[in-house]
C-alpha positions, 0 to 999 in steps of 0.5 A: 539589532543586526544580531537579532535579524541574523538569528531570525534569518538563521532560524527561518533557514533552518526551519525551511530546511527541516520542512523540505526534508520532511516533505521529501521523506513524506514523498518517499514513504508514500511511494514505498507504501504505494509500491507495497500496496500494489505488490499485495494487490498482485499477490491477492489477485494471483491467490484469487485466480488460483482459488477460482481455478480450483473452484471451477475444477471442483464444480466440474467434478461435482456438477454443483457449486458449493454455497459456502467454502471455508477454504476460500480467501475472503475478498475473492468474488 
């Protein structure tokens, strides 16, 4: 019976270590994804600002806004 308890305790300890490693990895992956998302949002914001600047310059030259601009990034308002 003592060997049985020891085996159960060893398996429980191994499971706890595996769970701890999985939770740590999950946190690292989540942080990496959040960082990539923030970097992409920053790039998109810069691209949208550039598109808005070009749009404003075009409006100043023509005096009228274009209703549809196929070159404008989707998602820029």
